C-alpha positions as CSV (number, residue, x, y, z in Angstrom):
1,M,4.1,-29.5,-94.7
2,G,2.7,-33.0,-94.7
3,Y,2.5,-36.0,-92.6
4,V,4.1,-39.5,-93.3
5,R,2.6,-42.9,-92.8
6,S,5.2,-45.6,-92.8
7,M,2.7,-48.4,-92.8
8,I,1.2,-47.4,-96.3
9,S,4.8,-47.0,-97.4
10,Q,5.6,-50.9,-96.5
11,L,2.4,-52.0,-98.3
12,R,3.3,-49.9,-101.4
13,R,6.8,-51.6,-101.5
14,V,5.2,-55.0,-101.5
15,A,2.6,-54.2,-104.1
16,A,5.1,-52.3,-106.3
17,A,8.4,-54.1,-107.1
18,G,-16.3,-30.5,-117.5
19,T,-18.3,-28.7,-115.1
20,V,-19.9,-25.7,-117.3
21,M,-16.3,-25.9,-118.8
22,A,-15.3,-27.9,-121.8
23,L,-12.6,-30.6,-120.7
24,M,-10.4,-30.5,-123.9
25,V,-7.4,-33.2,-124.0
26,A,-4.4,-32.6,-126.0
27,V,-2.8,-35.9,-126.7
28,A,1.0,-36.2,-127.4
29,T,0.8,-37.5,-131.1
30,G,3.2,-35.9,-133.3
31,C,1.8,-32.4,-132.6
32,T,0.2,-31.0,-129.6
33,A,-2.9,-28.7,-129.6
34,E,-2.5,-25.3,-128.3
35,P,-4.7,-24.2,-125.5
36,P,-7.2,-21.5,-125.8
37,A,-6.2,-18.0,-124.7
38,D,-8.9,-18.2,-121.8
39,A,-8.1,-21.5,-120.7
40,W,-6.8,-22.8,-117.4
41,V,-4.0,-25.4,-118.5
42,L,-3.9,-28.6,-116.4
43,A,-0.7,-30.8,-117.3
44,P,-0.1,-33.9,-115.6
45,I,3.5,-34.3,-114.4
46,S,5.4,-37.3,-115.9
47,Y,8.5,-38.2,-113.8
48,D,10.9,-41.0,-113.6
49,N,9.8,-43.1,-110.6
50,R,13.2,-45.1,-110.1
51,M,14.8,-44.8,-106.6
52,D,18.1,-43.0,-106.2
53,G,20.9,-45.1,-107.4
54,D,18.8,-47.3,-109.7
55,T,20.6,-47.8,-112.9
56,G,17.7,-49.9,-114.6
57,P,15.5,-48.8,-117.2
58,S,13.5,-45.5,-116.8
59,D,10.2,-46.0,-115.2
60,F,7.9,-42.7,-116.1
61,I,4.6,-42.4,-114.4
62,D,2.0,-39.6,-114.0
63,A,-0.4,-41.1,-111.5
64,S,0.9,-42.2,-108.5
65,Y,-0.6,-41.6,-105.1
66,P,-1.6,-38.5,-103.0
67,M,1.2,-36.3,-101.8
68,S,1.7,-33.4,-99.4
69,L,3.5,-30.8,-101.6
70,V,5.9,-27.8,-100.7
71,S,7.8,-25.6,-102.8
72,D,11.6,-26.3,-103.0
73,T,12.2,-22.6,-103.1
74,A,13.8,-22.6,-106.7
75,G,10.9,-23.4,-109.2
76,G,10.6,-27.0,-108.1
77,F,8.7,-29.1,-105.4
78,W,8.9,-31.7,-102.8
79,G,5.9,-34.3,-102.6
80,V,5.8,-36.8,-99.6
81,S,3.5,-39.6,-98.8
82,A,3.7,-42.4,-96.4
83,G,7.6,-42.6,-96.3
84,S,7.9,-41.9,-100.0
85,W,9.9,-38.8,-100.9
86,L,10.1,-37.3,-104.3
87,H,12.0,-33.9,-105.5
88,I,11.1,-32.5,-108.8
89,D,13.1,-29.6,-110.0
90,E,12.0,-26.4,-112.2
91,D,12.5,-28.2,-115.3
92,G,10.1,-31.1,-114.2
93,T,12.7,-33.7,-113.8
94,A,13.0,-36.1,-110.7
95,V,16.2,-35.2,-109.2
96,S,15.5,-37.1,-106.1
97,R,13.4,-40.2,-105.1
98,F,13.7,-42.6,-101.9
99,N,11.8,-44.1,-99.4
100,L,12.4,-43.5,-95.6
101,D,12.3,-46.6,-93.2
102,P,9.9,-46.6,-90.1
103,G,11.5,-45.0,-87.0
104,V,13.2,-42.1,-88.9
105,P,12.0,-38.6,-88.2
106,D,9.0,-37.5,-89.9
107,G,6.0,-35.1,-89.9
108,A,5.3,-31.8,-91.4
109,I,8.0,-30.3,-93.8
110,D,8.9,-27.3,-95.7
111,A,11.9,-26.5,-97.7
112,V,14.8,-24.0,-96.6
113,T,16.7,-24.9,-99.7
114,P,16.0,-27.3,-102.5
115,T,17.9,-30.0,-100.6
116,V,17.6,-28.9,-96.9
117,L,14.2,-29.5,-95.4
118,A,12.7,-28.3,-91.9
119,I,10.5,-30.9,-90.3
120,A,8.3,-30.5,-87.3
121,T,7.8,-33.9,-85.6
122,G,6.7,-35.7,-82.4
123,A,3.5,-36.3,-80.5
124,G,4.5,-33.9,-77.6
125,T,4.9,-36.6,-74.8
126,P,7.5,-36.4,-72.0
127,S,9.0,-39.4,-73.7
128,Y,8.8,-38.4,-77.3
129,P,8.8,-34.4,-77.4
130,G,7.9,-32.5,-80.5
131,T,11.1,-31.6,-82.4
132,I,12.4,-29.3,-84.9
133,L,14.9,-30.8,-87.2
134,L,16.7,-29.9,-90.4
135,F,17.1,-32.8,-93.0
136,D,19.9,-32.8,-95.4
137,T,18.6,-34.8,-98.2
138,E,21.9,-35.1,-100.0
139,A,23.8,-36.3,-96.9
140,M,20.7,-38.0,-95.5
141,S,21.3,-36.5,-92.2
142,W,19.2,-34.8,-89.6
143,E,20.3,-32.0,-87.3
144,E,17.8,-31.3,-84.1
145,L,17.5,-27.7,-83.4
146,Y,14.6,-27.7,-80.7
147,R,12.5,-30.0,-78.5
148,D,9.2,-29.1,-77.2
149,E,6.8,-30.8,-74.6
150,R,3.9,-29.7,-76.9
151,A,2.6,-31.4,-79.8
152,L,3.8,-30.0,-82.9
153,G,1.8,-29.4,-86.3
154,D,2.6,-27.8,-89.7
155,I,6.0,-25.8,-90.5
156,A,6.6,-23.1,-92.8
157,T,10.0,-21.6,-93.5
158,T,12.0,-18.4,-94.8
159,S,15.6,-18.6,-95.3
160,E,16.4,-17.9,-91.7
161,D,13.4,-18.7,-89.8
162,A,10.9,-21.5,-89.1
163,Y,7.3,-21.0,-88.2
164,F,5.3,-24.0,-86.6
165,V,2.0,-24.9,-84.8
166,A,2.3,-25.6,-81.2
167,Y,-0.9,-27.5,-79.7
168,A,-1.5,-26.4,-76.1
169,L,-1.4,-29.1,-73.5
170,G,-4.9,-29.8,-72.4
171,E,-6.9,-26.9,-74.2
172,P,-8.3,-26.8,-77.7
173,T,-6.1,-24.0,-78.7
174,F,-2.7,-23.5,-80.8
175,T,-0.1,-20.8,-81.0
176,I,2.3,-20.1,-84.1
177,E,5.9,-20.3,-82.9
178,K,9.0,-18.6,-84.8
179,L,12.4,-20.3,-84.4
180,T,15.7,-19.1,-85.9
181,L,17.2,-21.9,-87.8
182,A,20.0,-22.3,-85.7
183,P,21.3,-24.7,-82.8
184,D,20.3,-23.5,-79.3
185,E,17.6,-21.1,-80.2
186,N,14.4,-20.7,-78.4
187,P,11.1,-20.1,-80.3
188,V,9.1,-16.7,-79.8
189,T,5.3,-17.0,-79.9
190,V,4.2,-14.7,-82.7
191,S,0.4,-15.3,-82.6
192,P,-2.5,-15.2,-80.2
193,A,-4.2,-18.4,-79.0
194,L,-6.1,-19.5,-82.0
195,D,-9.2,-22.1,-81.7
196,G,-8.6,-25.6,-82.9
197,H,-6.9,-28.8,-82.3
198,G,-7.6,-30.3,-85.6
199,P,-5.3,-30.1,-88.6
200,V,-3.7,-26.8,-89.4
201,D,-1.9,-25.8,-92.7
202,I,0.4,-22.7,-92.6
203,D,2.7,-20.8,-95.1
204,V,4.5,-17.5,-94.8
205,D,5.3,-15.0,-97.6
206,N,8.5,-12.8,-97.9
207,S,7.1,-9.9,-95.6
208,G,6.6,-12.4,-92.8
209,M,2.7,-12.5,-93.2
210,L,1.5,-15.7,-92.1
211,Y,-1.4,-17.8,-93.8
212,I,-3.4,-20.1,-91.5
213,A,-5.8,-22.7,-92.8
214,T,-7.9,-24.7,-90.1
215,P,-10.9,-26.6,-90.5
216,T,-13.3,-23.7,-89.6
217,E,-11.3,-20.7,-90.6
218,H,-8.7,-18.9,-93.0
219,I,-6.6,-16.4,-91.1
220,M,-4.0,-14.0,-92.1
221,L,-1.6,-13.1,-89.5
222,G,0.6,-9.9,-89.7
223,P,4.3,-9.9,-88.8
224,D,3.4,-8.1,-85.6
225,G,1.1,-10.9,-84.4
226,T,-2.2,-9.1,-85.1
227,I,-4.7,-10.8,-87.1
228,R,-5.2,-8.8,-90.5
229,A,-7.9,-10.9,-91.9
230,S,-10.1,-14.0,-90.8
231,E,-12.9,-15.6,-92.8
232,P,-14.9,-18.6,-91.6
233,V,-14.9,-21.6,-93.6
234,N,-15.5,-25.6,-93.5
235,S,-12.6,-27.7,-94.7
236,T,-12.0,-31.3,-94.8
237,H,-8.5,-31.2,-95.3
238,P,-7.1,-27.5,-94.8
239,R,-4.5,-26.5,-97.2
240,V,-2.9,-23.1,-98.0
241,S,0.0,-22.0,-100.2
242,V,1.4,-18.3,-101.0
243,N,3.8,-17.3,-103.8
244,D,6.5,-14.6,-103.7
245,R,4.0,-12.0,-105.2
246,G,1.5,-12.9,-102.3
247,D,-1.1,-14.8,-104.4
248,V,-2.8,-17.3,-102.0
249,A,-4.3,-20.9,-102.8
250,W,-6.7,-22.1,-100.1
251,S,-8.7,-25.2,-100.0
252,G,-12.4,-25.1,-98.4
253,Q,-16.0,-25.9,-99.1
254,A,-17.7,-23.5,-101.5
255,S,-21.4,-23.1,-102.0
256,T,-20.5,-21.9,-105.7
257,T,-17.7,-22.2,-108.1
258,T,-16.6,-20.2,-111.0
259,A,-17.2,-21.5,-114.4
260,L,-13.9,-21.5,-116.1
261,P,-12.7,-23.1,-119.4
262,T,-9.8,-25.7,-119.0
263,F,-7.4,-27.6,-121.2
264,V,-5.8,-30.8,-120.1
265,S,-2.2,-30.7,-121.8
266,G,-1.0,-34.2,-122.4
267,G,-1.0,-37.1,-119.8
268,S,-2.0,-40.9,-119.8
269,A,-5.4,-41.9,-120.0
270,E,-5.4,-42.8,-116.3
271,A,-4.2,-39.4,-115.4
272,R,-6.7,-37.5,-117.6
273,Q,-9.5,-39.8,-116.1
274,I,-8.5,-38.8,-112.7
275,I,-8.6,-35.0,-113.6
276,D,-11.9,-35.6,-115.3
277,S,-13.5,-37.1,-112.2
278,H,-12.0,-34.2,-110.0
279,S,-13.7,-31.5,-112.4
280,E,-16.8,-31.2,-110.1
281,C,-16.4,-33.8,-107.3
282,D,-20.3,-34.3,-107.6
283,P,-21.6,-35.5,-104.1
284,H,-23.9,-37.8,-105.8
285,N,-20.9,-39.6,-107.2
286,P,-20.0,-42.5,-105.0
287,Q,-16.5,-41.6,-105.0
288,F,-17.2,-38.3,-103.1
289,S,-20.6,-38.8,-101.3
290,T,-19.3,-40.0,-98.1
291,Q,-17.2,-36.8,-97.7
292,S,-17.4,-33.1,-97.7
293,I,-15.6,-31.7,-100.8
294,D,-13.0,-28.8,-100.5
295,H,-12.4,-26.7,-103.6
296,L,-9.5,-24.4,-104.3
297,T,-9.8,-20.8,-104.1
298,V,-7.0,-18.6,-105.6
299,S,-6.6,-15.2,-104.7
300,S,-4.5,-12.2,-105.9
301,S,-4.7,-8.4,-104.8
302,A,-7.0,-7.9,-107.7
303,E,-8.9,-11.1,-108.4
304,S,-10.4,-14.4,-106.5
305,V,-11.7,-17.2,-108.1
306,T,-13.0,-20.5,-106.6
307,L,-12.0,-23.5,-109.0
308,P,-14.4,-26.2,-110.2
309,F,-11.7,-28.6,-111.1
310,L,-9.2,-30.6,-109.1
311,C,-11.4,-30.4,-105.9
312,S,-10.7,-32.5,-102.9
313,P,-6.9,-31.7,-103.2
314,A,-4.4,-33.8,-101.2
315,G,-1.7,-31.3,-101.4
316,L,-0.9,-28.1,-103.2
317,T,2.0,-25.5,-103.7
318,W,2.7,-22.7,-105.8
319,I,6.2,-23.4,-107.7
320,N,6.6,-19.9,-109.0
321,D,4.5,-16.6,-109.4
322,R,2.4,-18.1,-112.1
323,E,2.0,-21.9,-111.6
324,L,0.5,-24.3,-109.0
325,V,1.1,-28.0,-108.6
326,V,-1.9,-29.9,-107.1
327,S,-2.1,-33.4,-106.1
328,V,-5.6,-35.1,-106.7
329,G,-6.9,-38.7,-106.4
330,D,-6.4,-41.4,-104.0
331,E,-4.1,-44.7,-103.6
332,G,-5.6,-46.0,-106.6
333,G,-4.0,-43.1,-108.5
334,A,-3.3,-39.5,-108.0
335,P,-1.6,-37.3,-110.7
336,L,0.6,-34.4,-109.9
337,V,-1.1,-31.5,-111.9
338,R,0.5,-28.5,-113.1
339,V,-1.9,-25.7,-113.2
340,T,-1.5,-22.4,-115.2
341,P,-3.9,-19.6,-115.2
342,P,-4.8,-18.1,-118.6
343,A,-2.2,-15.5,-119.8
344,D,-4.4,-12.7,-119.2
345,S,-5.1,-13.4,-115.7
346,S,-4.1,-11.1,-112.8
347,L,-3.2,-14.5,-111.2
348,V,-0.4,-14.7,-113.6
349,A,2.9,-12.6,-113.2
350,Q,2.7,-10.7,-116.4
351,S,6.4,-9.8,-116.2
352,T,7.3,-13.5,-116.8
353,R,5.5,-13.8,-120.0
């Protein structure tokens, strides 16, 4: 789930050799303050930014650049941006960090295993059809599974199947296709024709329920292809992620947000400042005045809250049943923020505490 832009990657290589809430900062100076019991904890993730194979000194950072994010299926996540690829495991360690050159397959991704990613790529032209591939990030090899004459969009996976967005030729509609993750298989259409030719983000839960975010709608699609729920919404950058419990995080513009206490745990001054500037995304702030502002709504079967903080996310993903990772910021700096709801919230898997 995310698109790669090689030109920005080349530029990086050249350049690189609260709301009603109180934003409290825990600075690591010998001892770390404990968050209040009712606070949402926002923790910038610091990771070693050295490339794979680099034996030089460590290069820890916590404010890099905006990333599309997907779970790695094992408590960690992948972040992708403009040809830069990052794998953080469940312990918060960067286990893989590499750049891909222009011309290699890129497009929307989702993880099948921690080291094998499904990619939906291609503009859908006769000379360059849309393609579904498996990318082995350890062997650095790609296996083509399926080609389509249509333009393909986002992709979501289970251990056996891939679901992907296929845009109709000559019509402003798309469908969701299901493809078994094996050679010589053909996809099956699992949705009605849905409106829209803009960006679409999808995810799938363990039951086969599909979650579809478009610029104008949030849709829940049952395994039988029927629309179980639909809600109109405006969204500049549609994003959706679902965890194993069925809790869902959506992005979209909101007329109101919920006043929530937060606690920023650690992080550099730069990362904390970026988190602070995204605590409301005030449209009168020049940083946000030229765009409509998406907020995150997190929903469980018992509770739904629209968050005032970490607005205008570049990417988001659940990494387990109690924590999200969110990318916020711009090319000047964008931390990866681990988000943990309060321990007494229904949005936290109590069995893990």
